[in-house]
C-alpha positions as CSV (number, residue, x, y, z in Angstrom):
1,M,-17.8,9.9,2.8
2,F,-15.7,9.2,5.8
3,I,-12.1,8.1,6.3
4,L,-12.0,6.0,9.5
5,P,-9.2,4.2,11.2
6,I,-9.2,0.5,11.1
7,G,-10.3,-0.7,14.5
8,P,-12.3,-3.3,16.4
9,T,-15.6,-2.3,14.8
10,N,-14.5,-2.7,11.2
11,R,-11.4,-5.1,11.4
12,S,-13.4,-8.2,10.5
13,E,-14.8,-6.7,7.4
14,V,-11.5,-5.2,6.5
15,N,-9.7,-8.5,6.8
16,T,-12.4,-10.2,4.6
17,L,-11.9,-7.6,1.9
18,L,-8.1,-7.7,2.1
19,Q,-8.1,-11.5,2.0
20,K,-10.4,-11.4,-1.1
21,S,-8.2,-8.7,-2.8
22,W,-4.7,-10.1,-2.0
23,G,-5.5,-13.8,-1.6
24,D,-3.8,-13.8,1.8
25,L,-3.3,-11.6,4.8
26,T,0.5,-11.8,4.7
27,M,2.5,-9.5,2.5
28,I,6.3,-9.8,2.2
29,T,8.3,-6.7,1.2
30,Q,12.1,-6.7,1.2
31,N,12.2,-9.9,3.2
32,H,9.9,-8.6,5.9
33,T,6.6,-10.3,6.5
34,H,3.7,-8.0,7.3
35,Y,0.4,-9.3,8.6
36,L,-2.3,-7.1,7.1
37,D,-4.8,-8.1,9.8
38,Q,-2.5,-6.5,12.4
39,L,-1.4,-3.3,10.7
40,P,-2.8,0.1,11.3
41,G,-4.7,1.8,8.5
42,F,-7.7,3.5,7.3
43,V,-10.9,2.8,5.4
44,Y,-12.7,5.0,3.0
45,Q,-16.4,4.5,3.8
46,K,-19.3,5.8,1.8
47,F,-22.7,5.2,3.5
48,D,-22.2,1.8,5.2
49,S,-19.8,0.4,2.5
50,I,-16.0,0.3,2.6
51,Q,-14.8,1.6,-0.7
52,G,-11.1,1.6,0.0
53,I,-8.5,0.4,2.4
54,V,-4.9,1.4,3.2
55,T,-2.5,-0.3,5.6
56,Y,0.9,1.0,6.7
57,S,3.8,0.4,9.0
58,I,6.1,3.0,10.6
59,Q,9.6,1.9,11.5
60,N,12.6,4.2,12.3
61,Q,11.0,7.4,10.8
62,Y,10.0,5.6,7.6
63,C,6.4,4.9,6.7
64,E,5.7,2.0,4.4
65,I,2.4,1.7,2.6
66,V,1.9,-2.0,2.7
67,S,-1.4,-2.2,0.9
68,L,-3.8,0.2,-0.9
69,N,-7.1,-0.9,-2.4
70,S,-9.6,1.3,-4.1
71,F,-12.7,-0.7,-4.9
72,D,-14.1,2.0,-7.2
73,Q,-11.3,3.3,-9.5
74,N,-10.6,6.8,-10.6
75,V,-12.9,8.7,-8.2
76,G,-10.3,9.8,-5.6
77,I,-10.5,7.1,-3.0
78,G,-6.9,6.0,-3.3
79,S,-5.7,9.7,-3.2
80,H,-7.7,10.4,-0.1
81,L,-6.3,7.3,1.7
82,L,-2.8,8.1,0.5
83,N,-3.0,11.6,1.8
84,K,-4.3,10.4,5.2
85,V,-1.2,8.1,5.5
86,I,1.1,11.0,4.5
87,E,-0.6,13.1,7.2
88,V,0.0,10.5,9.8
89,A,3.7,10.1,8.7
90,Q,4.2,13.8,9.0
91,Q,2.7,13.9,12.4
92,K,5.1,11.1,13.5
93,T,8.0,13.1,11.9
94,C,8.8,10.4,9.3
95,Q,11.4,11.3,6.8
96,K,9.7,9.5,3.9
97,V,6.7,7.4,2.8
98,W,7.7,4.5,0.7
99,L,6.1,1.4,-0.9
100,I,6.8,-1.5,-3.2
101,T,4.8,-2.5,-6.2
102,T,5.5,-5.1,-8.9
103,N,6.8,-4.5,-12.4
104,D,3.4,-5.4,-13.9
105,N,1.4,-2.8,-12.0
106,L,1.4,0.0,-14.5
107,N,-1.6,1.7,-12.9
108,A,0.2,1.9,-9.5
109,L,3.3,3.3,-11.1
110,K,1.2,6.0,-12.8
111,F,-0.9,6.7,-9.6
112,Y,2.1,7.1,-7.3
113,Q,4.3,9.1,-9.6
114,K,1.5,11.6,-10.3
115,R,1.3,12.1,-6.5
116,G,4.9,12.9,-6.0
117,F,6.5,9.5,-5.5
118,D,9.8,8.7,-7.2
119,L,10.9,5.4,-8.5
120,V,14.1,4.8,-6.5
121,R,15.0,1.2,-6.9
122,L,14.4,-2.0,-8.9
123,N,14.9,-5.2,-6.9
124,H,15.7,-7.4,-9.8
125,N,14.0,-10.9,-9.7
126,A,12.8,-10.3,-6.1
127,I,9.3,-11.7,-6.9
128,T,10.8,-14.7,-8.6
129,R,12.7,-15.4,-5.4
130,L,9.7,-14.6,-3.2
131,R,7.7,-17.3,-4.9
132,L,9.8,-19.8,-3.1
133,Q,8.2,-18.6,0.2
134,K,4.8,-17.6,-1.1
135,R,3.9,-19.9,-4.0
136,M,0.5,-18.3,-4.5
137,I,2.0,-15.3,-6.4
138,P,1.0,-15.7,-10.0
139,L,3.5,-15.9,-12.8
140,I,1.6,-13.5,-15.0
141,G,0.1,-10.3,-13.7
142,L,-1.7,-7.3,-14.9
143,N,-1.8,-6.6,-18.6
144,G,-0.3,-10.0,-19.3
145,I,3.1,-9.0,-18.0
146,P,5.2,-11.6,-16.2
147,I,5.7,-10.6,-12.5
148,R,9.4,-10.7,-11.6
149,H,10.6,-7.5,-10.0
150,E,9.9,-5.2,-7.0
151,L,9.8,-1.5,-7.7
152,V,10.4,0.8,-4.8
153,L,8.8,4.2,-4.8
154,E,9.3,6.9,-2.2
155,H,8.0,10.3,-1.3
156,R,10.3,12.4,0.9
157,L,8.6,14.5,3.5
158,D,9.6,17.9,4.6
159,I,9.0,17.7,8.3
160,S,9.9,21.4,8.8
161,H,6.7,22.2,6.9
162,P,3.9,19.9,8.2
163,Y,1.2,18.9,5.7
164,S,3.2,20.2,2.7
């Protein structure tokens, strides 16, 4: 098992996997468009196969996790990738790591809260409005739940104690 940075040797494969997972290489969060094929990130690689991908963006001492994919659930891949991004954020003296998920993604809510993230905001009907820009967003999501809202989660970092 290796955690490797996304770079020239794996970028094409990463882009293909992200396109397949998300349906697009653009992600819009809080009215900011991210281009997944241009973001830094890491892959979790086992043998010669990518088992997980995380992308992130650091702006003004805040690290946003833009995408996190684990292609083999409940074996620690997401946790390893999340910890790697937190490590980078601490090295860059970020104040917090944050992310957005949607109201239908109950697995993400469980995953992040178990790892110290706090639900700090509900952006009511944000996805409904976002569909005007990105029509490919489905109306119904995971577990048959209508996708309407953004949920913002964050993990504050104690930069006085690196890697805590």
